[in-house]
N, C-alpha and C positions, 0 to 999 in steps of 0.2 A: 156385590160390593166392588169386586175388581173391575167390572165393566164401568161402574160409576166413576172410579178413579181414572180409568183410561179416558172417559169422556171429559173429565175435568182437566186432565193433562193436555188433551187436544185443544180445549178452549184456551188454556193458558198459553200454549205454543202459538195459537192463532193470534192472541192478543199481543204477544211479544213480537211476532212478525209484523203486525200492523204498526206497532209503536216504532219498530226498527225502520220500517219503510217510511213512516212519517218523518222520523229524524233524518234519514238520508235525504229526503226531498228538501228539508229545511237547510241542509248544507249545500245543496246544488239547486238553487232556484232556477226555474225555466226563464229563458230570455224572450219567449213568445208572449205577446200581449193579445188577448182575445176580447172581442166585444161581447156583451151579454148574449147576442144572438149567435155566437160561435165564429164570427168572421175573424180572419187573421189581419192584424194591422202590419203593414209593410211600409218602409220608407222607399222612396224612388227619386231618381233624378231625371230631368227632361234633357235629352241630348239635342245639341245644336252644332252645326259646323263651326269650327274654330281653326285659326291658323296654327300650323305645326311646322317648326323648322326641322327638317329631316336630319337624322343622324345615321351613321353607318358604323357597324361593328368592325373593329380591326384587332388584329393580333400581331405582335412583333417582339423585338428584343431590345432591351435597353443597352446603350453603349455610351462610353465616355464621349463628351463633346469633343475631346481631343484624345487620340490614342496614338502611341508611337512605340516602335521597337528600336531602341538605341543600339548602334553598332560602333565598333572602334574605328576611328578615322586613321589611326596609325598602328603599326605593329609594335608589340611589346609584351612585357610580362606583368600580370596583375599582381599588385603589391598590397592594395587595400580595398575593402568593400565596405561602404558606409550605409547601404540601405538594402533591405531584403523584402521578401514576399509579404505584402499587406501593409508595409510601412507607408505612412503619409510623408510626402516630401514637399519642400518649398521650391519655387522657381529658382533656378541657378544653383541649387544645392549640389555639392559634389557627391556622386553616387558610387563611382569606382575610380581608382587611380592605377595607372600603369607606371612602370619604372621610367623615370624621366632623365636619367643621367646622360645618355647619349644625346638627347634632344637639347639639353641645357648646354652641352659642349658645342653643339652645332650653332646655337645662338651666339655663344661667345666668339667663335671663329668668325662668323659673319659680321659681328660688331667691330672686331679688330680690323678686318679687311676694309670695311666701310670707313672707319676712322682714318686709316692711312690715306685713302683716296681723297677724302674731304679735306685733309690737311694740305694736300697739294693744291687744292682749289681755294684755300684760305677760309674754309668753313669750319667753325669750331664745334657746333652741336650737330648731332646726326639728324635732328628734327628741323634744323634751319633750312630754309629754301636755298636751292642752288643759285648762284649769281648768274647774270648774263655772261656769255663767253668773254666779252671784252672787259668785264669787270673782275675776272678771275685773277688770282695773284700771279699766275704764269703770264697771262696776257699783259697785266700792268707792268711787270718787270721788262718784258720784251718791248712794250710800247715806249717805256722810258729810255731804253737803250736806242731804239730807233729814232726817237725824237732828238736825242743828243747827237747822234750820228748825222741826222739831217741838218741840224743847225750848224755843225762843224763843216759839213760838205758845202752848204750854202755860203759860208764865210770863206772857205778856201776857193770856191768858184769865183767869188768877187775879187779876191786877192790875186788869183791867177790871171784874171783879165787885166789887172793893173801891172802885172809882171813882178809882183812882190814876192811870190812863192814859186818854187820850182815845180816842174811838171810832176816830179816824183811825189812831192808832198800832196799835190792835188789828186793824183791817182790813188794815193793811199786813203785820202778822205772819202773819195768816191767809192772805193772798194768797201770801206767800213760801212758806208751808208747803205749800199746794196745788200751787204751781209745782214745788217740789222733789220732791214725790211723783210728779208727772207726768214730771219729768226722770228720776227713778229707773226708772220703768217703761219709758221710752224707752231708757235705757241698757241695761236688760236685753234689750230687743228688739234693739238694735244689737249687743250682745255675742253674742246667738244668731246673728244674721246673719253676723257676722265669723267665728264659729267654723265655721259651715257653709261659708263662703267659704274658710276656712283648710283644711278637710278636702278641699274640691274642688281647691285648689291643690296639696295634698300628693299627691292622686291624679294630677294633671297632671304633677307633678314626677317621680313614680315612672314614669309613662309616658314622659316625656322621657328619663329615665335608661335605661329599657329600650331605647328606640330607639337611644340612644347605644351601649349594650352590643351591640345587634344589628348594628352595623356591623362587628363581629368575628364571623366564622363559626367556631364552635368544635366540636371533636369531642365528641359526647355519650358516647362510649365508646372504649376502646382498640381499634384495628383497623388495617386496611389500606385505602388509597385504591384504589377500583375504577375510578373515572372522574372526570375533571375537565373541566368544560365552560366555566368562567369564564376570561376573559382580562384581563390588566392593561389598564386604560383603558376597559374595557367598561362602559357604563351599563346597570344592571339595574333591573327593576321588582320590586315585592313578589312573593314566591312564584316567583321565577325559579330553576330548578334550577342549582346551581353545582358541587357535588362529591358523590360517593357513597362511602360507607364500608361495610365489612363486617368483623365480628370474625372472627378465624381460630382461636381456641382458647377454648372448644371449637367444633366445627362441629356441624351437624345434618344428618342424612340424611332427605330427603323421599322417601317411596316409598309403595307401596300393596300390599295383600294381597287375594287372592280372598275373596269373601264367606263361603265355607265355613270359613275360618280365623279369621274375626272373633271368635267366642266364645272362642278359645284364645290370644288375644294381649292382654296387659295391660301397662300401664306398669311398667317394670322388667325386661321380657323382654330377654335378651341378644341382640345381633346382631353377627355378624362379617362383615367386608366386605373386598373387594380393589378396587384401581384399576389401570388399565393403566400409569399413570405409575410405579408401584412393583410391577412384576410379581413374584409370588412372596411378597410381604409381606402380612400380614394385620393389619387394624385392627379394633378392637372398640368397642362402645358399648352403650347401653341405651335402650329405648323410653321416651319421655317423654309422648307424647300419641297417642291413637287416636281417629279421627273417630267421632262418634256417628251420623252419617248416611252412607250409602254413595253411590257415584256410579252413577247409573242407566245411564249409557252403557257403563261397563266392568264393572259388578257387582263393584266392589271398594271397599275402605275405605282411606283415606289414613292414614298414621301418620308420626310424627317420632321420630327417635332421636338422642340426644346422643352425639357421637363425640369422645372425647378426642384432642387433637392436639398433644402435646408436641413442641416444636421447630418447630411450624407447618409441617410438611412437606406435609401435605394442604392444598389450596386450595379455596375456594368455587368451584362450577361444575364440579368433576370428576364424571364419570360413575362410578358404583360398582355393583358386584354383591355380593350378600351372602346369608347364610343367617340367618334369624330363628328363634330358639328359641321354641317354643310351649309351652303347658301341657298339651298332649295327649300321653299316654303309652300306647303299644300294646305288646302282647306279640308279638314277631316272631322270625323265623329269619334269622340273618345268617351269611355266609361270607366268607373273605378274598376281596377283589376279584380277586386274581390267580388264583383258582380258577375264575373264570367265563371261558368261551371264547365268541367270537362268530363265527358263520358266516352271512354274507349276511343279517344282521339277526336271526338266531335265536341266542339265548343258551342255553348248556348248561353242565352240570357233569358230572364223572365221579364216580359213587359206587362204593363197594366193598361187595359183599355176598357172603359166603362165599368170599372170595378171588378174585372175578370182577368185572370192571369192568362197570358199567351206565351207559349214557349217558342223561341226563335233561335234557329241555328245561325251562327255567325262565323265570319272569317276574321282573323286577327291580323293586325299590322304591328307597328312599332310600339314598344312599351316605353313610357317616359315617367319615371318616378312611380307613383301609385296609380297611374291611369294607363289604359291601353287603347290603341286605335282599333276601331271596327271598320273593316274595309267592305264587308257585305253583311246584309241581314237586318240593318236598322235604317230608319228614315228620320230626318229631322223632325223633332217634336215628340218622338216616342218617349214614354216614361219607362225607365228601367229600374226594376226592383233591386234594392241593395241590402235588405235585411230579411231574416227569416227564410232564407233561400231553401233550406232543407225541408221546409213545410209546404213548399209551393209545388203545384202541378198544373198542367194544362186544364183550364176551365174552372179553377178554384176561385171562389168569390173572396175578395179582400177589401179591407178598408185602407185607402191610400193616404199616407202621410208624407208630404213632400219634405225634401231636405231643409227647406226654409221654414218648416213648421206649418201646422194646419192640416186638416183632413180634407179629402176630396171624395 
């Protein structure tokens, strides 16, 4: 009785296993299609040479299109800081202010000195042009005196010839005439000196105003603060670094290419890149400069590419990988990357010839999107299997279905 129960239990377990196995197969249907005679149906593509524009892999660092470390042009004490690390600033925005008291006093002194000299020349506004020397107020007054003296002298000379006036009166008129001529010459010289002095004072005033303006450290372009070293209350000397800026849109990629690619890369060449911060996203740009001299240590040529950065998501300093499009175009054979299998470092594909699978070892070239270049191992016209690859072996008979449809 017990043996019969055991046999029934075994039969029941077997049925359960069969049912379970059947249910599992229904959840994971096979993707291999077989003909009634057992042949495997595979899809294949026929390879033919096609043009391929070469690309070269590059790595580099993103930098601001403009980067600058701003220093103080004048000595002074820091009184205000308007921007800090990470802040976005506009062009001409005041970033740091120094105490301007002494520089304002220097401007006032120079303005007063200039106004005094201009008044002697008959110039009212400091921005008015200086007159010709003969048109200055000094020269005009001296010229008027000289003209009056000459007219009187000419009259006395005529009267003396007629015996109307005495020699003493004539000598006095002549002396006055000669004195006013000398005074006019001296006035011209004084006017020249005053105008030269006025020009010098104008230069000093411009310098004083520049020093006053330099107490405000302004942003030379719109960008982001990368570093601030100045502190409120700090006394700084001339050329003391205070704050660093970098523009963030656009950015530029700084990288290099092997020397063999140098003839094939020109300004305008497109470059696509990725960064770890935004995995899976691709950014693009164009080459702007290529070095004319290579680096002897690495046998490479540096280049820069302009990278558009709308939204300023990318930041200066990020490490980037990319592919640079060159002007070199070759005729190559390409296959779907999924058709290539790798075994212990050996790459191979399955070809179909006369309904029989042939295994071919290949060498790979550049990958472009979903296709990869085959540099050795295939010939134009070969049919390369693209499906059911795990079922294929050398010499297996298959039914060929082309990618365009239809069996062969």
